[in-house]
Structure formats: structure tokens, C-alpha cells
N, C-alpha and C positions, 0 to 999 in steps of 0.2 A: 220506613223507619218509624217506630212507634212514637207517639207523642207522650210527653210527660204531663201529669196533672198535679198541680199544686193548688190545694184547696178546691175551689170551683173554677180555676182558670186553667185552660189547656195551653201549654207552652210548647211550641215547636223547637226542636234542637237546632242550633245554628248549622248551616251547610258550609262545607269546606270547598272553597273555590281556589284552584291551583292555576296560576298563570303560566304560560310558556316561559321557561327559564333559559337563560344562556348557559351552556355548559361551563363547568368549572367555577361558577359563581355561587356563593352561599346565599341562603334565603333568610328572610325575616318575616315573622308572622305578625299580623296585625288583626285586631278585632274592632270593628267599627261600632258606632253607637247602637246599631240594631242587632249586635251580636253576631255579625257575619265575619267569618275568619277568612283572611286572604293571605297570599304569599306574594312577595314582591322581591325584585332583584336588590341585592345589597349594593352599596356603592362600589365602583370599579376599583377604587384604591384598596378595598378589602379582599380583592380577588388575586390570588397568587397561583400561577403567573397570570399577568394581564394578557388576555387574548381578545382581539376585536372580532366580532361576528356581525355579518350583514343581516338584514331582516330575513333573508331566505335561509339563514343558518350556515352560510359559507364562511370559513375562516379567512380573515384578511391578512394573516401573517405571511410574510414572504419566506421563501426557502432560506434566504441568507439570515433572516432573523432566527429561524429555526436552527440553522447551523451554529449561530453564536451560542445559543443555549446548549445545544448538543456538545459542542466542543468544550464548553466550560465544565458541564456536569460529567462528561465522559473522559475528561482530562486528555484531550487529544494534543499531540505535539504540534508545533508550528508548521512543520512540513506536511502533516496530515491535513491541517486546516487549509493549506494552500491547494492540496490535491482535491479536497472536497470542493473548494472554491472553483477549481477548473471545471469540475463536472457541472456545477450550477451555471457557470458561464455558457457551457454548451447547451444546457436546457434553455437558457434565455435566448440563445441564437436559434434554436429550434422553434420556439414559441413566438419569437418576435416581440417579446415583452418580458418584464420581470417575472420570474416563476413564483407561484404562490404555493402554499402548503396543500391547498385543495387540488392542485394539479398532480399531486402524487396519487394517481389512480391508474388501474390496470391498463386501460386503453391508451391513455396519453403516454405513460412510461413505455409501453410496448412499442408504440409508434416512434418514440424518441430513440429507443435502442436500435430499431431497424434503420432509422435515418442515420444514426451514428455509424452503423456498420457499413452503410452503402455510400455515405457522403465522403467526397474526396477532400482531404485536408493536406495542405502543403504538397500537392501534386501526387498524392497517393492515398489509398485507403488505410484507415487506422487498423492496428492489429486487433485480433480477437481478445487479447489480454487487456487492451485499453477499453474495449466495450464491456468486458467482464468487470473491470474496475469501476466504471460508471454505474453499472447495474448493482454491484455490491454496495457502493456508497449511497445510492438512492434508496436501496432496501434498508440500509442501516438507519438513516434518518427517518424514513417512513415508519418502520416498526417502532422506533423510539417515540415518534409523534403520536402513534396510536396508543402506546402504553401510557403516555402522559396526558391522554385525552386532548391533545392539541390538533388532532386531525378530525375533520368533520365526516369523513366517509368510512369505508371499509378498510380492513387490514389488507396487506399485499396478497394478491393471488396470481402473480406472474408464473408463467410456465417455466419448468426447469430448463436450464441451459447447460449444454455439454461444455466442459472445459477442454480446451485444446492443450495438449501437452507437448511442448517443444523439446527437442533434444538440447541440453545445455551446451553452450559454445563458449570455450574459455580461450585466453591467450595461451599460445604454446610457449615453451621455454625459450625458444629462439626469438619470438616476438617480444617477450618480456625483456630479454637482454637488449634487444635493439631499442626499445622504448626508453629504458634507463640510460643507455648510452646517449641517445638523442636529448634526453632531459639534461644530463650533465653538460651537454654542449650548448645549452641555451644561453642567450645573452640578455642583458638588461636586468631589471629588478621586478620582483613580485611582492607587492605590499611592503616595500621597504627593505626586502631581503634579496640576495642574489637569486635570480630565477633558476640558475643551474642547481643551487643548494635546495631551494624550495621544492622544485619538481623532482630532483634526484632522490632526495630523502623521503618524500611523500610516496613515490611509486615503490621504493624499496620497502617502506613500512607496510604498505598495502599488500605487497607480495608476501612478506615474511609473516605477518600477523593474520592475513585473510580477513581483516575487519572491514566493515562498510565505510564508504567514503565520508558519510555523515559523522560517524564516531571519530574518524581520524581528524577531520577538520575541527572537531570540538575538543581535541586533546590539548591540555595545558601542561606547562612545564613541570608543575608539581607532580604530575602523573607520569613523568618520564624518569626512570631510574637507570641512568647510564652505567652506574657502578655494578648493578646486578644484570645489566643488559635486558631490560624488560619494560613494557609499556602497560599501564593500568587504564583500561577503559571503564569509566564509571557507568553504573547502571542507568543514570539519568540521561546519558548521552547515547545509549545504545537502543536499538529497536526493541520494543517490548518493555524497556526500562525496569527489568526485574532483577538483574544480578550483574555484578562486576565481571570483567574478563581480564585475566593477566596473561599477556602474550610475550614470549621471549623474542629477542632480536639478536642479530649477530654483533660481535664486538666492533666490526668495521662500521656498521650503521650507527652504533652507539657513539663511536668517536666522531662521526660526521655530525650527529645531532649535538653533541656536547660542544662542538666548536662554535655553534651559534646560540647557546643556551640564553634564554631571556629570564624575565622575572617569573616567580612561581605562578602568578595569576595570568600571565600572558599566554596567548595561543601559540602553539608550536608552528602552525601554518596559518598565519592571519590572512584575512582577505579584506581589502579595503574598497574593491570595486563592486560590480554587480554581483549579487548573491549566486548567480549561475554562470559567471564568466568562466570558471574553471572547466566547465563542460566544453565550451567552444575552444578553449585553450588545449584541452585534451585531444579534440579532434584534429587540431593543427599539428599537435605533436605526433599523432599517429601517421599523419600525411608526410611529415618530415622523416619519420623513421621508416616509412614504407610498409607499414602494417595495416591490416583492416581496422577501421574505426569502430570500436565497440564501446559500450558504456564501462564506467569504473567497475561495475559489478562483475565484469568478465575477469578482472584481476582476482577478485574473491573466488570466482569459480576455478580459476587456474590454481590458486594456492591450495584449494581443497582437493582438486583433482590430482595434483602431484603428490600430496600427502597420502591420499588413498592408494595411488599407484605404487607407492613405496612401502605399503603395508601399514601405514599409520591410521589413526582414528580421526577421519575428517570431520565427523560430527562434533567431537570435542574441540577440534581445532577451530571450527567456526562458532562454537558456542550454542550449537542447536540442541534442542531437547528431544527431537524425533529424528532418527537415522533415515526415515523415509523421505523427509524433507531434503536432507543432504543428497541422497541418491537420485531423487527425481528432479531436482532443480539446480544442482550445482556440479555434479561429476560429469565431466566431458568424456564420453566413451572413447574418443580418439586417444586420450591420455591414460584412462584407467583400465580399458579392456585390452590387455596384452594378448589374450586369446579369446576368440569368439566361437560360436557354434560351428561356423564354417570350417574352422581349423580341425574339427574332430570328425567331419564327414568324409567318407571314402570317396575317391574320384569316380566318376561314371565311366563305364567302358563304352567309348563311342566309336571304336573301330568297327569296320564293316565285317560281319561274320563270314567266315570262310564256308564255301559250299561243302557239304559232306562228300567224302571220298567214295567213289564207286568201286565195288570189288572188280577184279580183273575179269574180262570176258562178259560182263553184264552191261547191257546198253543203258545209257543215261535215261532217266525218267523224263 
């Protein structure tokens, strides 16, 4: 760099000295008495967001702290936060310590997913869908951390994973009928209401509307129009939270609901016990009714399958935007496929062929 000459004095320009900086922290320039320019870290309270870094450059943020920011800025539902938390709990079990953001790297995550797929939980291996759920959630917070410069390493480079597509299994009409009959015969009370009314109306509403159990349990009396025989599921209570869904119900169900109508802000099916107690109660109800124990989602699949089998629009019935989603994940072929490819195949001729007839007087070959 050339020197500058002022009069007869040769002056060297100041040299810029850059100190190693912590990512995401703004810098301040200082010029000392000798004209040397330096850069230093700004106070941490000026750094947004605050991230603690070790001397080796490894981020000290835990995955749970990352999830708190991710859930807030991505507007996750309470249920989604719980599911993400379950995944982080499993990572903690795998590592034997609280997982850090720096643990989101290819080798560690790949080992965790293999351990998750081969580790026995509650006496059996977890389903491929559970492993895929864990992988998807880890990738979501990992990519987000990289975009926000909260991750000290590289972007995800996990190998692609094939998705296992299972055939949808729904409750049959006979099974649904037995479930509702068993529900109407229940004794005792559920959150202050007769258990027979609580379960009987809930299962009928799930069957007639095809709505998810979460949206049903968030339904309030102001959204129940028994005069017009319809239920209005608000967007903020539905998956995706994009649009309302108006679902008709039968006059018989409307009359049952009206008999126990509460205040406009009250829940139609309140729960005062454990948030997940209705799942255990549903399993007990299935055992009482003598039907296979399946999740509440099997009722939604049954509703869609019978609508499709009758020639209706199952996609609109469920409020889906993509018909492929309805066909691939909700329609039970036992219900919807009245005729299959086998019905159009001609039968094979399996009879033993007769030997050719010999002309009279000619010896057999």
C-alpha cells in the first residue's frame, strides 16, 4: 500500500485489524491514538436474537430453546408444539443429555433415526410413520436455524427416505353402529355431563361431519346451529387454520345436542381431566363394543369412504384441497371399491386337456 507524503513527512495509512466476531453480533469501529482501526463485539444486549457461542464457535442454544423461537415465529399450534417436544425428548434419550442445536448434524441425526427405527418402545418397534415424523420435525427446525444463522454448522444433507404408504383402514358401518350403541349405554358422567350423551353425540358428530377430533373438541355452543342442523368449525380450530367448514347434521343429532345446550362460550364436549384421557376412554369403548381399537381418525376415514362409495365428493366433505390426499390417506378400499380389477379378469381354464382322438384303424402314437 503506498505511503502518503504531507510536506516532508511520510505518513503510513492506518491498518485495519478485524477481530474474530461472534455470528449475529453487530460490530463497532474504534480508532486508537495511533490511528489504528479495530473492530470489536457490540454488547450482547444489542444482539438480536441473543445466542451464546463457546470459544470454539459451537452454539450453546438447546433444541428446546430453538423450538420456543420456532413455535412463536412459525405460529405453531399447541398440539404441534407438543409433538415437536416429543421428538426432542427422544433425541435427549438417545444422546443421554439435553440436545443442543449443534447436535443437528448429518451423522448424529442419521444415527438417531436408525436408533429410533430399531429401538423397542412399549414392547414393539415404532411405525415408519413415527420415524418419518421425527425426521420431518428435526429437518424443519434445522433448516429454520440455518436460515436464521442460529446453527453453527452446515445445512441438512440427510439421504432421502422412502415413505411407506399404508392402505387406509376405517371403521365399517356395522362397527360404527356398535360403537354408538355402546356409547349410549355408558354410565356415569363425563366432565359434568352424562357420559352416554357426551360420547353418543360426539361419535355421531364425528361420523356425520367427518371432522377431526381436535376441531370437534374445540367446538363451542355459539357454533352449533340446531335450527338449521349444522355445525360451524372455525378456521382457528381446524388443521391448517385457513378456512371455516360448515357441516350438516341430522335432525335427530341436532335434537340430542339441543337437549344439553350450554352458554354460547362453553364447549360442547368439555374435558376436565387429563388432556388425552379421551383416547384411553375410546379404547375401552371399543373393547366394550367388540370392535377393533383404532384411533379417532378411523371415524373420519369411515365418513369419507362411505361418502365416496355413494358417489359423493369425499374431498369436499373432509375440507381437503387436494383429492389425492383424500384418495391416498382416507378412502378404505374395502368400502369404496365395489369392483376391482379381479372382477374383470376371465377365469383360467385349469381342466386337464383331453388327448386328441385317433382316427379309426390308426395305432396310437
